[in-house]
N, C-alpha and C positions, 0 to 999 in steps of 0.2 A: 415282334412278328404277330402274337396273338391280337394286338393292339389293331393291325393292320389288318388283319382278317375282323376283327369286330367292326372296324370300320366300313369296312367294304359291302360286310352283312348289312350293316344300318343304312346305308346309302341305298343298297337294291330294293332293301322293304320300302323306304322311302319312296324312292325315284317308280319304283315297279309299282305302288299304289298310285302316285302320281297319274303316271302314264296311262296307266288301264284305267282309270277313272274319265282320263281325259281321252283317249279314242274310244272308248265303251259310249262317251257323249255321241261322236261321230257316228258310231257304228249304230247304235239304238235309232239316233234320228234317220240315218240312210234307212234302215228296215222302214221303219214306219212310213217313211214317204215310198218306200216301193222301190229304191236302188239295190242293186248287184252289186256285191261286195267284194273281192278277190282275194284281198289280203287284209288280216290283222295281225299288227305286226308289234312286239316291243325288240324297239332297237331298229338300227339301218343296217341295210349293207346285205351282206352273204346269210342267208338264210343256216340258223344252224340246225335247230329243231324244230318241232310242231308236229300240227297234225291235220290233215285235210277233212272237214266236214262237209257236207254237202258241196257248196260252190264256193265254197271260202276256206283259204289257207291262214289256220291259227299259228304265229308262228314268233320264235323268238330269232332276231337277227344277231350278228356279228359286233356293232358299233351300239354300246346301250347309253346312249345320245338324248333320247328320247321314242318316237314310235309315229307309226301312221296307218290309216285305213286306207287300200283301195280302192275304188269306184272303178267298175267299169265303165270306159267312155268318157273317164272324168279328162282327158289330153285330148277328145278328140275335137276335132274343128268343124265336123259337117255340120250339114244345115238338121236341126232337130229334128226334121221327117224323116232323114237318111239313116238315124239311129234308131238302136233298139230302144222300145219305152222304157227300159229299165235302168238306161245308160244315166250317168250323174250330168251332160251337157244336154239331158231330153230332156230335163225336169225343168220347171219354173223357174221363176230366179229367186221367189220368196222360199221355194223349197230349198235349194242348195243355200242360200243362207241362213236357213235353219240347220242345214247339217254343218254348215262350218263354224256357228256362232255355239252350237251347241257342244263342244269341245272344251271350252270354259264356262259356259252355265254350269255345266257339271263339275269341275274344280271350285267354281265359286258356291256352288252347292253343298259341296264335300265340306269346304271349309265353315260353312253356314252351321251343318248337322254335327260338326266336330268340337264345333266350341261348345252349342248347344248342352250336348253331353258333359262335355266337361263343368258348364255351369251347374247343369242338374246335379253331379255328381260332386261338385264342391272344390277349391282349392284355397290353400292358403298363398296369398298374397302381401305384400309388403303393406302397410296400412298407410302410409305417407303419399302413397302414389295419387290417391283419389280425393287428397285433403288440398285445400288453398294454397296457392305456394306462396308461403310466409318462409323467411329465411329462419333458419335453426342457427345456423353454424358457418363459419367461412374458413377454410382451409389459409393459413396465412402464407404469405407472398404470392398468392392465385390470384390471377385475370379479376375474381370478384373482388378480394380486398386491394389490389391497384386500382380500379374503377369503383373504391369508395362507398360500395355497400356495406352494409351496416344489418346486426341479425336483426329482424322484426321487422324489416323492409318485407314490403308483399308486392310481387312482380304481377303487376295488371296485362302487359302488353310486352312482344317482341318484335321487332320491326314494323311495329303497326298490326299486328297478328295476333290477337286476345289470346289470355293464356288463363284457364279457370282451373287446372289443376297442377300438381306437379310432375305428374306423367307430360301434361303436353309441353310444360319447358322442357323438360327431360330430350324428348323429342326434336324440341329444334333446337336446342344448344348440340345435341349429341351429332347431328347432322353437318353442323356447319363449323367445321375445325380451322382456327384461323382467320376469320372473320368478325369484322367489328359490328357489333349488333347493338342495335339502339332500345335501351329497356324504360319502359315506362314504369317509376315503381311508387306505390304511397309507404310514407315515412312521417308517423304523426299526423295525419289527417291532413298530409299535402304531397299534391302530386309532381313527381318531378323527371327529367328525361337523365338518364345516364349511359352513356358507351361504354361499352365492356368489349373488349376483343379477346377472342376466346384463344385456349390453347390447343395441341392436335395429342391425343393419347395413345396409346396401344399402336399395332400394327395396322389396325385399322381406320387410322386416324380417325376417330371421334372425338369431336368437338368435345372442349372441357372448362368450366365456368370457374369450381373452386365454390360454390355454396350450395349449401344444404338445407332441407326442410326440418321442420321441429318434430325429428324422431326420436321416440322414445324408444327405450330399452327393453326388452322382453327378455325374462328369461328361459335358457332354454334349458339349463343342465345344471344338476345341484351337485356338489361336489360331497360325498357323508363325511358326516365328522368337520365338517369345514364352516368357519364362521356364519354363513349366509343360511347352513341349514339348523344352526343352531337359534340363530337369531327368528327361523320360522319361516325362511323364503322358500317356495316350490316353481317346480316349472309353471312355465306359464304367467307367471306375475309378471305385469307392467310397471316400470320403476317411474312413477313422475313427479317425482321431486325428492332430493338428497338437502337436509336442513332447511328445508322452508323453500328450496332454489329450484327451478326446472333444470334437469342434467340432460344435456339431450345423448344420445347415441355416442355422437363422436368424441364429445369428454367423459363420458360415464367408467372408464379405465383410469385416465387420469387422475378423476376426482376422488377414487379409489388409491391409486397408486401414491398419493400426498399426504395419504393420512392414515399411514400405519398406526394401530392401537389408538385409534382415536374414535370415538364412539360417534358412530352417524345415525341421523335420523331418516328414515328410509318412507316416503309416502309410496303407498303400492295398492292397485288396482287390481283385486284379484277377482275375476268375474263380474258382478255388479256392484261390490264391495270394495269400500276402498280402507286400507287398514296402516296402521303408524308402528311400523318394526325399527330394534335400535341393532345396527350392524357394526361389529367392530373389526374392522380389518386386521388382520395378523401381519407380522411384519416377513417378510421375507427380504433378504439382504437388508438393501435401502427403498425398498417401495411397500407399500400394502396390498392384500389379496384378499379376497372374500370365498374364493372356492365357487364363481358360479362359468358359466358356458352364457353368453349373452347375444342375443343377435335384434334386429330389426323391427319393432312391432309389428307381427302382423294380424290378417284377421282371416276368419272363413270366408269367404263367398261363394253360396249355394243358392239357386232360385227353383221353385217351382217349375214343371215343364213350359207353360205358358210364354212365363216372365223369360225362362232360361234361352228359349228361342229369340224372342225379342231382343233380349240382351245379348246375344251372338250378332244379330243383325246389325246392332249398335254399334259393336264393336270391330265387326268386319267392312262395316260401312266407314268409320275413323282410319283403319289399317287402309284399306284401298284408298282413300283421300290423303294418306302418307305416301303410299307407293306412286302414286302419280306427282305428288307435289316434289316428291324426291329426285323423280325422272327432270320435270324441267328445273328443279336446282343443277343435277347432273350436267343438263343440255348448258345453264349461264352458268357455272364454275361456282355455283355458292355451295355445291357437294362436293365432295373428293370421290376420284372413283375407285379409292383404293377401300370405300367402304361398299364396294359392290361385292359379290360373292360368287365365286365360280362353282363349278364341281367338285373340285377341291374342299371350297370352303363348305358345301353344302354335306360332304362326306362327313367332314370332319365335328360340323353341328349335330349332324346325324347320330353320329357316334355318342358325341356328350349329352344328347337328349335320350338316348337308349337306354345309356349306364344310368341316367335318372327316374327311371319309370314309365310305364305305361301313358301316365297322362299326360308326361312331359313331352312323351313323343307323338301321342296324338294332336297336343297344341303343335306343336313345331310342323308336322302334316298340314295341319288348317291352313299354317300361318304360309309356308309354300308352296299350298294347294291355290288360294286366294293370289297368290301373286303371279304365279302361272296364268292362270287362268285371266287376271287384268294383262300380265306382258303380252301375251298372247293374241290380244286382241288390237296392238298398236299393228300403225299400218305398215309393215315392215313386209314386204313382196312375199317372202318363205310363210313367213306367219298367216294364222288364219284372219289375223286383221290385213293384212294386204290382200288377199286373197275374198276378202269380203267388199276390202275399198271398191277395187276391180269392178263387181258386183253392183255397188251403187252407181258409180261411174255409166257403165252398163244401162243401167236404169234409166240415169238421167237423160243420155242422149238415145234412149229406144234402139241400140242395136248394138251386136255382141263388137268386140275388140276384136282386130284381125288378127290371125295364128303370130302373125310375125312382132306384133305390139306386147303378147300377152310371153313370148317365149324372151323376149329381151328383159320382161317384167321379171319373169323366173330368175333369168341369170343373173340381172342383177342381186335379186333377193338371195338366190345360194352364196352370192360373192360377200355379201352383208351377214350371214349366217357363218358362214366359215371365218371371215372376219370378226366378230362379237365371240364365237368359241373362242379361236386363239386366244384376242386378247384375254378372255375370261381366267383361261387356263393360267395364261403368265402372268396376269396381275394376282391372284392366288399364291404363284410362288415367291413373287416380286416382295411380299409380303413378310414373305420368311426370310428374306436377305439384309443384310445390314443396311445397306443404303438405299434399298427399293430399286424403281428404275434405273437408278445412274449406277447401280452394280452392273448392270447387263453391259455399260457400253466401254467399250476398249481402251478410253483413255481416262 
């Protein structure tokens, strides 16, 4: 019960911030161009609470699935000369365009600012993410092994798309479950093409290949009185090699367990220094243990203010491209609909971020804000993008569309909105069912 309440609180915080920022964009620009604003609402439907200040009713409404700003005269179809000069439809098209687009602009600005703050504060991230995608370990019986890939192979392209880092590789693979991908790799100076068929993992149907980078092991914690402490290992040490051979994160525990009571020579990176330490695993049953908690090597990413904002622009531009690319893959069938997240998933991830701390919460809000800003510009009639498209069409033909046409467009848009909302909620539910959508079929 407590976790449900905390989940709802986390969702309310995230959603509340996103909706407020988005609607404030419309509100601010509307005021700037001299429009009269009748309602500023968080949520849709019946008014629950609020305050009337001046000509605007600031309210919280019944259905917490968005929000809106209601401008006077926004549904009017009279000639502009017959309208009040502060009505929405009395304004020039470029003014209405600015009002409509400013919601998404504010969401994108929020993402840029939050990511810049995170970059200035600094966060620990896995070191391998920005490394060249050279395979360090392959899971037995995985798609990568079946495809004939080997440790040391460098991944150059996937489906004719260049990949420069492991972050690029992971994003391409994860968004294409159960798909045959063509990999271009470099092996011992030669380039070859390798077909690889991904698997689907987790209830989100994330693509999985089974190869991993040359991920080094970092000591997170040392048990008092353990062989590791006696040998001089310290938290933060990075294990470069054992007995002069590189041992990446996925094999580290295996090597230790196979060598009980056998002295092992560790090559360790500690700050700028490299040290050699002899660690003898103690025997526990049939396996060896040295008494450490290990994690993949991480690095602190921290930037001065100017560089932090430039880095934020780069990161958000990359994520924006991924959002658009994912929608394209979704339409063409390359990506799975189960990778979409609706209100339930957003609430769950909000709760997870909430528990991870303030920076994690900021990062999650930035990600969702960017996605909201982009998706809201899509040409779906009820979204801002649909209304912007109508304005562009009217600008091209140099006259307003008829009231009947606009009414039909809005009805289509409303139907699409309801369909998408219901699908998103059902999609979240079926992820938790044993057989997905098939669980809803009566036969």
